[in-house]
CHARMM-style PDB file with segment names, atoms N, HN, CA, C and O in Angstrom:
ATOM      1  N   MET     1      -0.185   4.963  12.580  1.00  0.00      PROA
ATOM      2  CA  MET     1      -0.941   3.878  11.986  1.00  0.00      PROA
ATOM      3  C   MET     1      -1.587   3.059  13.095  1.00  0.00      PROA
ATOM      4  O   MET     1      -0.975   2.827  14.138  1.00  0.00      PROA
ATOM      5  N   ASP     2      -2.768   2.642  12.883  1.00  0.00      PROA
ATOM      6  HN  ASP     2      -3.266   2.831  12.036  1.00  0.00      PROA
ATOM      7  CA  ASP     2      -3.459   1.796  13.843  1.00  0.00      PROA
ATOM      8  C   ASP     2      -3.159   0.329  13.572  1.00  0.00      PROA
ATOM      9  O   ASP     2      -3.292  -0.140  12.442  1.00  0.00      PROA
ATOM     10  N   LYS     3      -2.762  -0.380  14.592  1.00  0.00      PROA
ATOM     11  HN  LYS     3      -2.654   0.001  15.510  1.00  0.00      PROA
ATOM     12  CA  LYS     3      -2.603  -1.835  14.537  1.00  0.00      PROA
ATOM     13  C   LYS     3      -1.910  -2.317  13.273  1.00  0.00      PROA
ATOM     14  O   LYS     3      -2.551  -2.878  12.385  1.00  0.00      PROA
ATOM     15  N   CYS     4      -0.621  -2.102  13.189  1.00  0.00      PROA
ATOM     16  HN  CYS     4      -0.100  -1.645  13.911  1.00  0.00      PROA
ATOM     17  CA  CYS     4       0.148  -2.514  12.023  1.00  0.00      PROA
ATOM     18  C   CYS     4       0.287  -4.040  11.994  1.00  0.00      PROA
ATOM     19  O   CYS     4       0.863  -4.633  12.907  1.00  0.00      PROA
ATOM     20  N   ALA     5      -0.235  -4.659  10.957  1.00  0.00      PROA
ATOM     21  HN  ALA     5      -0.703  -4.178  10.216  1.00  0.00      PROA
ATOM     22  CA  ALA     5      -0.168  -6.120  10.822  1.00  0.00      PROA
ATOM     23  C   ALA     5       1.266  -6.602  10.673  1.00  0.00      PROA
ATOM     24  O   ALA     5       1.610  -7.680  11.157  1.00  0.00      PROA
ATOM     25  N   PHE     6       2.096  -5.828  10.018  1.00  0.00      PROA
ATOM     26  HN  PHE     6       1.817  -4.952   9.624  1.00  0.00      PROA
ATOM     27  CA  PHE     6       3.476  -6.259   9.804  1.00  0.00      PROA
ATOM     28  C   PHE     6       4.291  -6.244  11.083  1.00  0.00      PROA
ATOM     29  O   PHE     6       5.123  -7.127  11.289  1.00  0.00      PROA
ATOM     30  N   CYS     7       4.075  -5.274  11.936  1.00  0.00      PROA
ATOM     31  HN  CYS     7       3.399  -4.556  11.769  1.00  0.00      PROA
ATOM     32  CA  CYS     7       4.835  -5.200  13.186  1.00  0.00      PROA
ATOM     33  C   CYS     7       4.621  -6.449  14.047  1.00  0.00      PROA
ATOM     34  O   CYS     7       5.553  -6.919  14.699  1.00  0.00      PROA
ATOM     35  N   THR     8       3.420  -6.975  14.049  1.00  0.00      PROA
ATOM     36  HN  THR     8       2.663  -6.593  13.519  1.00  0.00      PROA
ATOM     37  CA  THR     8       3.156  -8.174  14.842  1.00  0.00      PROA
ATOM     38  C   THR     8       3.613  -9.434  14.114  1.00  0.00      PROA
ATOM     39  O   THR     8       3.934 -10.429  14.764  1.00  0.00      PROA
ATOM     40  N   GLU     9       3.651  -9.418  12.801  1.00  0.00      PROA
ATOM     41  HN  GLU     9       3.391  -8.610  12.273  1.00  0.00      PROA
ATOM     42  CA  GLU     9       4.053 -10.582  12.009  1.00  0.00      PROA
ATOM     43  C   GLU     9       5.562 -10.825  12.018  1.00  0.00      PROA
ATOM     44  O   GLU     9       6.002 -11.972  11.940  1.00  0.00      PROA
ATOM     45  N   ILE    10       6.343  -9.779  12.109  1.00  0.00      PROA
ATOM     46  HN  ILE    10       5.986  -8.847  12.172  1.00  0.00      PROA
ATOM     47  CA  ILE    10       7.793  -9.864  11.936  1.00  0.00      PROA
ATOM     48  C   ILE    10       8.497 -10.605  13.068  1.00  0.00      PROA
ATOM     49  O   ILE    10       9.499 -11.279  12.831  1.00  0.00      PROA
ATOM     50  N   LYS    11       8.005 -10.494  14.257  1.00  0.00      PROA
ATOM     51  HN  LYS    11       7.190  -9.947  14.449  1.00  0.00      PROA
ATOM     52  CA  LYS    11       8.694 -11.024  15.429  1.00  0.00      PROA
ATOM     53  C   LYS    11       9.131 -12.476  15.229  1.00  0.00      PROA
ATOM     54  O   LYS    11       8.304 -13.371  15.048  1.00  0.00      PROA
ATOM     55  N   GLY    12      10.454 -12.688  15.266  1.00  0.00      PROA
ATOM     56  HN  GLY    12      11.126 -11.961  15.413  1.00  0.00      PROA
ATOM     57  CA  GLY    12      11.024 -14.021  15.164  1.00  0.00      PROA
ATOM     58  C   GLY    12      11.072 -14.597  13.754  1.00  0.00      PROA
ATOM     59  O   GLY    12      11.525 -15.729  13.582  1.00  0.00      PROA
ATOM     60  N   ARG    13      10.623 -13.866  12.743  1.00  0.00      PROA
ATOM     61  HN  ARG    13      10.254 -12.947  12.883  1.00  0.00      PROA
ATOM     62  CA  ARG    13      10.591 -14.411  11.386  1.00  0.00      PROA
ATOM     63  C   ARG    13      11.437 -13.623  10.393  1.00  0.00      PROA
ATOM     64  O   ARG    13      11.402 -13.897   9.193  1.00  0.00      PROA
ATOM     65  N   ALA    14      12.187 -12.659  10.877  1.00  0.00      PROA
ATOM     66  HN  ALA    14      12.216 -12.436  11.852  1.00  0.00      PROA
ATOM     67  CA  ALA    14      12.998 -11.847   9.971  1.00  0.00      PROA
ATOM     68  C   ALA    14      14.126 -12.683   9.372  1.00  0.00      PROA
ATOM     69  O   ALA    14      14.839 -13.393  10.081  1.00  0.00      PROA
ATOM     70  N   ILE    15      14.270 -12.582   8.060  1.00  0.00      PROA
ATOM     71  HN  ILE    15      13.692 -12.005   7.484  1.00  0.00      PROA
ATOM     72  CA  ILE    15      15.377 -13.220   7.351  1.00  0.00      PROA
ATOM     73  C   ILE    15      16.553 -12.266   7.333  1.00  0.00      PROA
ATOM     74  O   ILE    15      17.708 -12.665   7.486  1.00  0.00      PROA
ATOM     75  N   GLU    16      16.235 -10.999   7.143  1.00  0.00      PROA
ATOM     76  HN  GLU    16      15.297 -10.675   7.019  1.00  0.00      PROA
ATOM     77  CA  GLU    16      17.252  -9.958   7.106  1.00  0.00      PROA
ATOM     78  C   GLU    16      16.613  -8.652   7.539  1.00  0.00      PROA
ATOM     79  O   GLU    16      15.441  -8.387   7.270  1.00  0.00      PROA
ATOM     80  N   GLU    17      17.410  -7.849   8.214  1.00  0.00      PROA
ATOM     81  HN  GLU    17      18.362  -8.065   8.432  1.00  0.00      PROA
ATOM     82  CA  GLU    17      16.906  -6.564   8.692  1.00  0.00      PROA
ATOM     83  C   GLU    17      17.941  -5.493   8.416  1.00  0.00      PROA
ATOM     84  O   GLU    17      19.105  -5.616   8.796  1.00  0.00      PROA
ATOM     85  N   GLY    18      17.500  -4.449   7.752  1.00  0.00      PROA
ATOM     86  HN  GLY    18      16.554  -4.349   7.442  1.00  0.00      PROA
ATOM     87  CA  GLY    18      18.368  -3.325   7.468  1.00  0.00      PROA
ATOM     88  C   GLY    18      18.009  -2.146   8.356  1.00  0.00      PROA
ATOM     89  O   GLY    18      17.219  -2.265   9.293  1.00  0.00      PROA
ATOM     90  N   LYS    19      18.598  -1.025   8.045  1.00  0.00      PROA
ATOM     91  HN  LYS    19      19.239  -0.928   7.284  1.00  0.00      PROA
ATOM     92  CA  LYS    19      18.331   0.183   8.816  1.00  0.00      PROA
ATOM     93  C   LYS    19      16.903   0.685   8.583  1.00  0.00      PROA
ATOM     94  O   LYS    19      16.288   1.261   9.480  1.00  0.00      PROA
ATOM     95  N   TYR    20      16.379   0.460   7.365  1.00  0.00      PROA
ATOM     96  HN  TYR    20      16.879  -0.009   6.636  1.00  0.00      PROA
ATOM     97  CA  TYR    20      15.087   1.036   7.004  1.00  0.00      PROA
ATOM     98  C   TYR    20      13.995   0.011   6.681  1.00  0.00      PROA
ATOM     99  O   TYR    20      12.830   0.386   6.545  1.00  0.00      PROA
ATOM    100  N   SER    21      14.343  -1.263   6.558  1.00  0.00      PROA
ATOM    101  HN  SER    21      15.289  -1.568   6.670  1.00  0.00      PROA
ATOM    102  CA  SER    21      13.349  -2.261   6.149  1.00  0.00      PROA
ATOM    103  C   SER    21      13.668  -3.638   6.715  1.00  0.00      PROA
ATOM    104  O   SER    21      14.757  -3.885   7.233  1.00  0.00      PROA
ATOM    105  N   VAL    22      12.675  -4.534   6.599  1.00  0.00      PROA
ATOM    106  HN  VAL    22      11.790  -4.334   6.178  1.00  0.00      PROA
ATOM    107  CA  VAL    22      12.805  -5.900   7.111  1.00  0.00      PROA
ATOM    108  C   VAL    22      12.299  -6.866   6.044  1.00  0.00      PROA
ATOM    109  O   VAL    22      11.292  -6.614   5.383  1.00  0.00      PROA
ATOM    110  N   VAL    23      13.025  -7.988   5.891  1.00  0.00      PROA
ATOM    111  HN  VAL    23      13.843  -8.193   6.428  1.00  0.00      PROA
ATOM    112  CA  VAL    23      12.634  -9.055   4.974  1.00  0.00      PROA
ATOM    113  C   VAL    23      12.187 -10.235   5.824  1.00  0.00      PROA
ATOM    114  O   VAL    23      12.912 -10.654   6.727  1.00  0.00      PROA
ATOM    115  N   PHE    24      10.994 -10.782   5.545  1.00  0.00      PROA
ATOM    116  HN  PHE    24      10.406 -10.442   4.812  1.00  0.00      PROA
ATOM    117  CA  PHE    24      10.540 -11.940   6.309  1.00  0.00      PROA
ATOM    118  C   PHE    24       9.601 -12.801   5.475  1.00  0.00      PROA
ATOM    119  O   PHE    24       8.983 -12.332   4.519  1.00  0.00      PROA
ATOM    120  N   LEU    25       9.509 -14.084   5.862  1.00  0.00      PROA
ATOM    121  HN  LEU    25      10.012 -14.465   6.638  1.00  0.00      PROA
ATOM    122  CA  LEU    25       8.611 -15.009   5.178  1.00  0.00      PROA
ATOM    123  C   LEU    25       7.176 -14.674   5.524  1.00  0.00      PROA
ATOM    124  O   LEU    25       6.857 -14.365   6.673  1.00  0.00      PROA
ATOM    125  N   SER    26       6.327 -14.735   4.537  1.00  0.00      PROA
ATOM    126  HN  SER    26       6.587 -14.985   3.605  1.00  0.00      PROA
ATOM    127  CA  SER    26       4.910 -14.473   4.801  1.00  0.00      PROA
ATOM    128  C   SER    26       4.289 -15.669   5.512  1.00  0.00      PROA
ATOM    129  O   SER    26       4.774 -16.795   5.396  1.00  0.00      PROA
ATOM    130  N   ASN    27       3.240 -15.420   6.230  1.00  0.00      PROA
ATOM    131  HN  ASN    27       2.846 -14.506   6.324  1.00  0.00      PROA
ATOM    132  CA  ASN    27       2.536 -16.475   6.945  1.00  0.00      PROA
ATOM    133  C   ASN    27       1.040 -16.195   6.848  1.00  0.00      PROA
ATOM    134  O   ASN    27       0.585 -15.227   7.457  1.00  0.00      PROA
ATOM    135  N   PRO    28       0.273 -16.957   6.142  1.00  0.00      PROA
ATOM    136  CA  PRO    28       0.687 -18.188   5.477  1.00  0.00      PROA
ATOM    137  C   PRO    28       1.446 -17.884   4.192  1.00  0.00      PROA
ATOM    138  O   PRO    28       1.283 -16.824   3.587  1.00  0.00      PROA
ATOM    139  N   ARG    29       2.275 -18.833   3.794  1.00  0.00      PROA
ATOM    140  HN  ARG    29       2.408 -19.694   4.285  1.00  0.00      PROA
ATOM    141  CA  ARG    29       3.047 -18.668   2.560  1.00  0.00      PROA
ATOM    142  C   ARG    29       2.141 -18.951   1.371  1.00  0.00      PROA
ATOM    143  O   ARG    29       1.556 -20.029   1.264  1.00  0.00      PROA
ATOM    144  N   LEU    30       2.032 -17.993   0.497  1.00  0.00      PROA
ATOM    145  HN  LEU    30       2.507 -17.117   0.583  1.00  0.00      PROA
ATOM    146  CA  LEU    30       1.160 -18.138  -0.665  1.00  0.00      PROA
ATOM    147  C   LEU    30       1.745 -19.092  -1.691  1.00  0.00      PROA
ATOM    148  O   LEU    30       1.018 -19.752  -2.434  1.00  0.00      PROA
ATOM    149  N   THR    31       3.076 -19.155  -1.722  1.00  0.00      PROA
ATOM    150  HN  THR    31       3.666 -18.618  -1.119  1.00  0.00      PROA
ATOM    151  CA  THR    31       3.789 -20.052  -2.621  1.00  0.00      PROA
ATOM    152  C   THR    31       5.192 -20.244  -2.057  1.00  0.00      PROA
ATOM    153  O   THR    31       5.634 -19.461  -1.216  1.00  0.00      PROA
ATOM    154  N   THR    32       5.891 -21.271  -2.509  1.00  0.00      PROA
ATOM    155  HN  THR    32       5.532 -21.907  -3.192  1.00  0.00      PROA
ATOM    156  CA  THR    32       7.253 -21.512  -2.046  1.00  0.00      PROA
ATOM    157  C   THR    32       8.109 -20.282  -2.314  1.00  0.00      PROA
ATOM    158  O   THR    32       8.110 -19.739  -3.418  1.00  0.00      PROA
ATOM    159  N   GLY    33       8.832 -19.856  -1.298  1.00  0.00      PROA
ATOM    160  HN  GLY    33       8.832 -20.298  -0.400  1.00  0.00      PROA
ATOM    161  CA  GLY    33       9.718 -18.707  -1.446  1.00  0.00      PROA
ATOM    162  C   GLY    33       9.055 -17.352  -1.277  1.00  0.00      PROA
ATOM    163  O   GLY    33       9.725 -16.325  -1.384  1.00  0.00      PROA
ATOM    164  N   HSD    34       7.760 -17.323  -1.017  1.00  0.00      PROA
ATOM    165  HN  HSD    34       7.216 -18.157  -0.930  1.00  0.00      PROA
ATOM    166  CA  HSD    34       7.063 -16.040  -0.879  1.00  0.00      PROA
ATOM    167  C   HSD    34       7.553 -15.309   0.353  1.00  0.00      PROA
ATOM    168  O   HSD    34       7.512 -15.851   1.458  1.00  0.00      PROA
ATOM    169  N   LEU    35       8.013 -14.092   0.176  1.00  0.00      PROA
ATOM    170  HN  LEU    35       8.046 -13.651  -0.721  1.00  0.00      PROA
ATOM    171  CA  LEU    35       8.448 -13.276   1.305  1.00  0.00      PROA
ATOM    172  C   LEU    35       7.980 -11.853   1.145  1.00  0.00      PROA
ATOM    173  O   LEU    35       7.548 -11.439   0.069  1.00  0.00      PROA
ATOM    174  N   LEU    36       8.068 -11.118   2.216  1.00  0.00      PROA
ATOM    175  HN  LEU    36       8.418 -11.454   3.090  1.00  0.00      PROA
ATOM    176  CA  LEU    36       7.656  -9.716   2.224  1.00  0.00      PROA
ATOM    177  C   LEU    36       8.842  -8.838   2.593  1.00  0.00      PROA
ATOM    178  O   LEU    36       9.670  -9.204   3.427  1.00  0.00      PROA
ATOM    179  N   ILE    37       8.907  -7.694   1.969  1.00  0.00      PROA
ATOM    180  HN  ILE    37       8.234  -7.396   1.292  1.00  0.00      PROA
ATOM    181  CA  ILE    37       9.906  -6.679   2.296  1.00  0.00      PROA
ATOM    182  C   ILE    37       9.116  -5.430   2.661  1.00  0.00      PROA
ATOM    183  O   ILE    37       8.423  -4.854   1.823  1.00  0.00      PROA
ATOM    184  N   VAL    38       9.225  -5.021   3.908  1.00  0.00      PROA
ATOM    185  HN  VAL    38       9.787  -5.489   4.590  1.00  0.00      PROA
ATOM    186  CA  VAL    38       8.422  -3.892   4.373  1.00  0.00      PROA
ATOM    187  C   VAL    38       9.317  -2.827   5.004  1.00  0.00      PROA
ATOM    188  O   VAL    38      10.331  -3.147   5.624  1.00  0.00      PROA
ATOM    189  N   PRO    39       8.941  -1.575   4.843  1.00  0.00      PROA
ATOM    190  CA  PRO    39       9.698  -0.508   5.503  1.00  0.00      PROA
ATOM    191  C   PRO    39       9.438  -0.523   7.005  1.00  0.00      PROA
ATOM    192  O   PRO    39       8.363  -0.926   7.449  1.00  0.00      PROA
ATOM    193  N   LYS    40      10.406  -0.092   7.774  1.00  0.00      PROA
ATOM    194  HN  LYS    40      11.280   0.235   7.413  1.00  0.00      PROA
ATOM    195  CA  LYS    40      10.232   0.001   9.227  1.00  0.00      PROA
ATOM    196  C   LYS    40       9.359   1.203   9.596  1.00  0.00      PROA
ATOM    197  O   LYS    40       8.599   1.167  10.564  1.00  0.00      PROA
ATOM    198  N   ARG    41       9.486   2.255   8.806  1.00  0.00      PROA
ATOM    199  HN  ARG    41      10.104   2.284   8.020  1.00  0.00      PROA
ATOM    200  CA  ARG    41       8.708   3.455   9.091  1.00  0.00      PROA
ATOM    201  C   ARG    41       7.305   3.305   8.511  1.00  0.00      PROA
ATOM    202  O   ARG    41       7.141   2.859   7.376  1.00  0.00      PROA
ATOM    203  N   HSD    42       6.321   3.671   9.274  1.00  0.00      PROA
ATOM    204  HN  HSD    42       6.454   4.034  10.196  1.00  0.00      PROA
ATOM    205  CA  HSD    42       4.943   3.573   8.834  1.00  0.00      PROA
ATOM    206  C   HSD    42       4.593   4.734   7.913  1.00  0.00      PROA
ATOM    207  O   HSD    42       4.746   5.903   8.268  1.00  0.00      PROA
ATOM    208  N   VAL    43       4.118   4.379   6.717  1.00  0.00      PROA
ATOM    209  HN  VAL    43       3.993   3.429   6.429  1.00  0.00      PROA
ATOM    210  CA  VAL    43       3.667   5.387   5.746  1.00  0.00      PROA
ATOM    211  C   VAL    43       2.339   4.938   5.161  1.00  0.00      PROA
ATOM    212  O   VAL    43       2.004   3.754   5.197  1.00  0.00      PROA
ATOM    213  N   GLN    44       1.599   5.869   4.633  1.00  0.00      PROA
ATOM    214  HN  GLN    44       1.872   6.831   4.604  1.00  0.00      PROA
ATOM    215  CA  GLN    44       0.302   5.558   4.018  1.00  0.00      PROA
ATOM    216  C   GLN    44       0.465   4.923   2.641  1.00  0.00      PROA
ATOM    217  O   GLN    44      -0.222   3.958   2.307  1.00  0.00      PROA
ATOM    218  N   ILE    45       1.390   5.480   1.838  1.00  0.00      PROA
ATOM    219  HN  ILE    45       1.948   6.265   2.110  1.00  0.00      PROA
ATOM    220  CA  ILE    45       1.615   4.976   0.487  1.00  0.00      PROA
ATOM    221  C   ILE    45       3.117   4.937   0.203  1.00  0.00      PROA
ATOM    222  O   ILE    45       3.904   5.646   0.831  1.00  0.00      PROA
ATOM    223  N   PHE    46       3.494   4.088  -0.762  1.00  0.00      PROA
ATOM    224  HN  PHE    46       2.855   3.512  -1.272  1.00  0.00      PROA
ATOM    225  CA  PHE    46       4.900   3.867  -1.081  1.00  0.00      PROA
ATOM    226  C   PHE    46       5.628   5.175  -1.387  1.00  0.00      PROA
ATOM    227  O   PHE    46       6.777   5.349  -0.981  1.00  0.00      PROA
ATOM    228  N   SER    47       4.985   6.080  -2.086  1.00  0.00      PROA
ATOM    229  HN  SER    47       4.052   5.939  -2.416  1.00  0.00      PROA
ATOM    230  CA  SER    47       5.645   7.333  -2.470  1.00  0.00      PROA
ATOM    231  C   SER    47       5.950   8.241  -1.273  1.00  0.00      PROA
ATOM    232  O   SER    47       6.658   9.237  -1.424  1.00  0.00      PROA
ATOM    233  N   ASP    48       5.427   7.912  -0.095  1.00  0.00      PROA
ATOM    234  HN  ASP    48       4.852   7.103   0.027  1.00  0.00      PROA
ATOM    235  CA  ASP    48       5.771   8.666   1.117  1.00  0.00      PROA
ATOM    236  C   ASP    48       7.151   8.284   1.664  1.00  0.00      PROA
ATOM    237  O   ASP    48       7.699   8.984   2.516  1.00  0.00      PROA
ATOM    238  N   LEU    49       7.709   7.176   1.174  1.00  0.00      PROA
ATOM    239  HN  LEU    49       7.265   6.607   0.482  1.00  0.00      PROA
ATOM    240  CA  LEU    49       9.029   6.752   1.633  1.00  0.00      PROA
ATOM    241  C   LEU    49      10.104   7.690   1.113  1.00  0.00      PROA
ATOM    242  O   LEU    49       9.956   8.300   0.054  1.00  0.00      PROA
ATOM    243  N   LYS    50      11.179   7.798   1.864  1.00  0.00      PROA
ATOM    244  HN  LYS    50      11.300   7.303   2.724  1.00  0.00      PROA
ATOM    245  CA  LYS    50      12.330   8.606   1.445  1.00  0.00      PROA
ATOM    246  C   LYS    50      13.188   7.765   0.507  1.00  0.00      PROA
ATOM    247  O   LYS    50      13.116   6.537   0.526  1.00  0.00      PROA
ATOM    248  N   ASN    51      13.994   8.423  -0.306  1.00  0.00      PROA
ATOM    249  HN  ASN    51      14.053   9.421  -0.321  1.00  0.00      PROA
ATOM    250  CA  ASN    51      14.832   7.723  -1.278  1.00  0.00      PROA
ATOM    251  C   ASN    51      15.708   6.654  -0.633  1.00  0.00      PROA
ATOM    252  O   ASN    51      15.852   5.567  -1.193  1.00  0.00      PROA
ATOM    253  N   LYS    52      16.294   6.933   0.523  1.00  0.00      PROA
ATOM    254  HN  LYS    52      16.178   7.816   0.978  1.00  0.00      PROA
ATOM    255  CA  LYS    52      17.171   5.953   1.177  1.00  0.00      PROA
ATOM    256  C   LYS    52      16.387   4.707   1.598  1.00  0.00      PROA
ATOM    257  O   LYS    52      16.937   3.606   1.599  1.00  0.00      PROA
ATOM    258  N   GLU    53      15.130   4.867   1.948  1.00  0.00      PROA
ATOM    259  HN  GLU    53      14.684   5.762   1.947  1.00  0.00      PROA
ATOM    260  CA  GLU    53      14.287   3.729   2.317  1.00  0.00      PROA
ATOM    261  C   GLU    53      13.940   2.898   1.083  1.00  0.00      PROA
ATOM    262  O   GLU    53      13.980   1.668   1.121  1.00  0.00      PROA
ATOM    263  N   ILE    54      13.602   3.575  -0.001  1.00  0.00      PROA
ATOM    264  HN  ILE    54      13.570   4.574  -0.032  1.00  0.00      PROA
ATOM    265  CA  ILE    54      13.276   2.893  -1.259  1.00  0.00      PROA
ATOM    266  C   ILE    54      14.493   2.145  -1.790  1.00  0.00      PROA
ATOM    267  O   ILE    54      14.373   1.009  -2.249  1.00  0.00      PROA
ATOM    268  N   LEU    55      15.649   2.768  -1.729  1.00  0.00      PROA
ATOM    269  HN  LEU    55      15.746   3.690  -1.356  1.00  0.00      PROA
ATOM    270  CA  LEU    55      16.870   2.116  -2.208  1.00  0.00      PROA
ATOM    271  C   LEU    55      17.157   0.829  -1.449  1.00  0.00      PROA
ATOM    272  O   LEU    55      17.549  -0.169  -2.052  1.00  0.00      PROA
ATOM    273  N   GLU    56      16.966   0.839  -0.140  1.00  0.00      PROA
ATOM    274  HN  GLU    56      16.647   1.651   0.350  1.00  0.00      PROA
ATOM    275  CA  GLU    56      17.199  -0.375   0.640  1.00  0.00      PROA
ATOM    276  C   GLU    56      16.189  -1.463   0.278  1.00  0.00      PROA
ATOM    277  O   GLU    56      16.558  -2.632   0.165  1.00  0.00      PROA
ATOM    278  N   ILE    57      14.931  -1.097   0.097  1.00  0.00      PROA
ATOM    279  HN  ILE    57      14.631  -0.147   0.189  1.00  0.00      PROA
ATOM    280  CA  ILE    57      13.910  -2.069  -0.295  1.00  0.00      PROA
ATOM    281  C   ILE    57      14.266  -2.696  -1.643  1.00  0.00      PROA
ATOM    282  O   ILE    57      14.163  -3.912  -1.805  1.00  0.00      PROA
ATOM    283  N   PHE    58      14.677  -1.891  -2.595  1.00  0.00      PROA
ATOM    284  HN  PHE    58      14.761  -0.903  -2.463  1.00  0.00      PROA
ATOM    285  CA  PHE    58      15.040  -2.415  -3.906  1.00  0.00      PROA
ATOM    286  C   PHE    58      16.330  -3.231  -3.855  1.00  0.00      PROA
ATOM    287  O   PHE    58      16.507  -4.151  -4.653  1.00  0.00      PROA
ATOM    288  N   LYS    59      17.220  -2.909  -2.940  1.00  0.00      PROA
ATOM    289  HN  LYS    59      17.076  -2.162  -2.292  1.00  0.00      PROA
ATOM    290  CA  LYS    59      18.419  -3.731  -2.740  1.00  0.00      PROA
ATOM    291  C   LYS    59      18.011  -5.142  -2.328  1.00  0.00      PROA
ATOM    292  O   LYS    59      18.548  -6.122  -2.845  1.00  0.00      PROA
ATOM    293  N   TYR    60      17.072  -5.245  -1.410  1.00  0.00      PROA
ATOM    294  HN  TYR    60      16.635  -4.449  -0.990  1.00  0.00      PROA
ATOM    295  CA  TYR    60      16.591  -6.557  -0.976  1.00  0.00      PROA
ATOM    296  C   TYR    60      15.796  -7.256  -2.080  1.00  0.00      PROA
ATOM    297  O   TYR    60      15.889  -8.475  -2.223  1.00  0.00      PROA
ATOM    298  N   LEU    61      15.027  -6.514  -2.853  1.00  0.00      PROA
ATOM    299  HN  LEU    61      14.952  -5.523  -2.737  1.00  0.00      PROA
ATOM    300  CA  LEU    61      14.317  -7.108  -3.989  1.00  0.00      PROA
ATOM    301  C   LEU    61      15.299  -7.771  -4.944  1.00  0.00      PROA
ATOM    302  O   LEU    61      15.081  -8.900  -5.384  1.00  0.00      PROA
ATOM    303  N   ALA    62      16.369  -7.074  -5.260  1.00  0.00      PROA
ATOM    304  HN  ALA    62      16.546  -6.156  -4.903  1.00  0.00      PROA
ATOM    305  CA  ALA    62      17.385  -7.621  -6.167  1.00  0.00      PROA
ATOM    306  C   ALA    62      18.066  -8.841  -5.550  1.00  0.00      PROA
ATOM    307  O   ALA    62      18.344  -9.817  -6.248  1.00  0.00      PROA
ATOM    308  N   LYS    63      18.332  -8.789  -4.267  1.00  0.00      PROA
ATOM    309  HN  LYS    63      18.107  -7.997  -3.701  1.00  0.00      PROA
ATOM    310  CA  LYS    63      19.035  -9.880  -3.588  1.00  0.00      PROA
ATOM    311  C   LYS    63      18.195 -11.155  -3.528  1.00  0.00      PROA
ATOM    312  O   LYS    63      18.729 -12.249  -3.717  1.00  0.00      PROA
ATOM    313  N   TYR    64      16.911 -11.036  -3.273  1.00  0.00      PROA
ATOM    314  HN  TYR    64      16.478 -10.148  -3.120  1.00  0.00      PROA
ATOM    315  CA  TYR    64      16.056 -12.197  -3.029  1.00  0.00      PROA
ATOM    316  C   TYR    64      15.172 -12.608  -4.217  1.00  0.00      PROA
ATOM    317  O   TYR    64      14.457 -13.604  -4.115  1.00  0.00      PROA
ATOM    318  N   GLN    65      15.198 -11.887  -5.316  1.00  0.00      PROA
ATOM    319  HN  GLN    65      15.779 -11.078  -5.399  1.00  0.00      PROA
ATOM    320  CA  GLN    65      14.264 -12.164  -6.409  1.00  0.00      PROA
ATOM    321  C   GLN    65      14.388 -13.568  -6.984  1.00  0.00      PROA
ATOM    322  O   GLN    65      13.393 -14.122  -7.451  1.00  0.00      PROA
ATOM    323  N   ASP    66      15.560 -14.151  -6.964  1.00  0.00      PROA
ATOM    324  HN  ASP    66      16.368 -13.701  -6.585  1.00  0.00      PROA
ATOM    325  CA  ASP    66      15.739 -15.470  -7.555  1.00  0.00      PROA
ATOM    326  C   ASP    66      15.961 -16.576  -6.530  1.00  0.00      PROA
ATOM    327  O   ASP    66      16.259 -17.713  -6.897  1.00  0.00      PROA
ATOM    328  N   LYS    67      15.822 -16.256  -5.269  1.00  0.00      PROA
ATOM    329  HN  LYS    67      15.580 -15.333  -4.970  1.00  0.00      PROA
ATOM    330  CA  LYS    67      16.049 -17.248  -4.219  1.00  0.00      PROA
ATOM    331  C   LYS    67      14.733 -17.891  -3.792  1.00  0.00      PROA
ATOM    332  O   LYS    67      13.710 -17.217  -3.667  1.00  0.00      PROA
ATOM    333  N   VAL    68      14.772 -19.173  -3.575  1.00  0.00      PROA
ATOM    334  HN  VAL    68      15.602 -19.721  -3.677  1.00  0.00      PROA
ATOM    335  CA  VAL    68      13.629 -19.885  -3.030  1.00  0.00      PROA
ATOM    336  C   VAL    68      13.963 -20.223  -1.590  1.00  0.00      PROA
ATOM    337  O   VAL    68      14.935 -20.927  -1.317  1.00  0.00      PROA
ATOM    338  N   LEU    69      13.160 -19.723  -0.680  1.00  0.00      PROA
ATOM    339  HN  LEU    69      12.371 -19.151  -0.902  1.00  0.00      PROA
ATOM    340  CA  LEU    69      13.447 -19.910   0.741  1.00  0.00      PROA
ATOM    341  C   LEU    69      12.497 -20.921   1.348  1.00  0.00      PROA
ATOM    342  OT1 LEU    69      12.584 -21.211   2.541  1.00  0.00      PROA
TER     343      LEU     69
END
């Protein structure tokens, strides 16, 4: 991938980091509590992710869906 925007955005802003993905606050924040969950591995489309990567992303979705950060 050329010039990944997420790789440069994550530095110092990670809320949580797993083996396959990272959770961090967006900048600028579109709304209170807005965060991003991105895979560590670069893929073109979501369906290119492996099941273990998708499971971790959905684990974080479930964990943070009702939290305001």
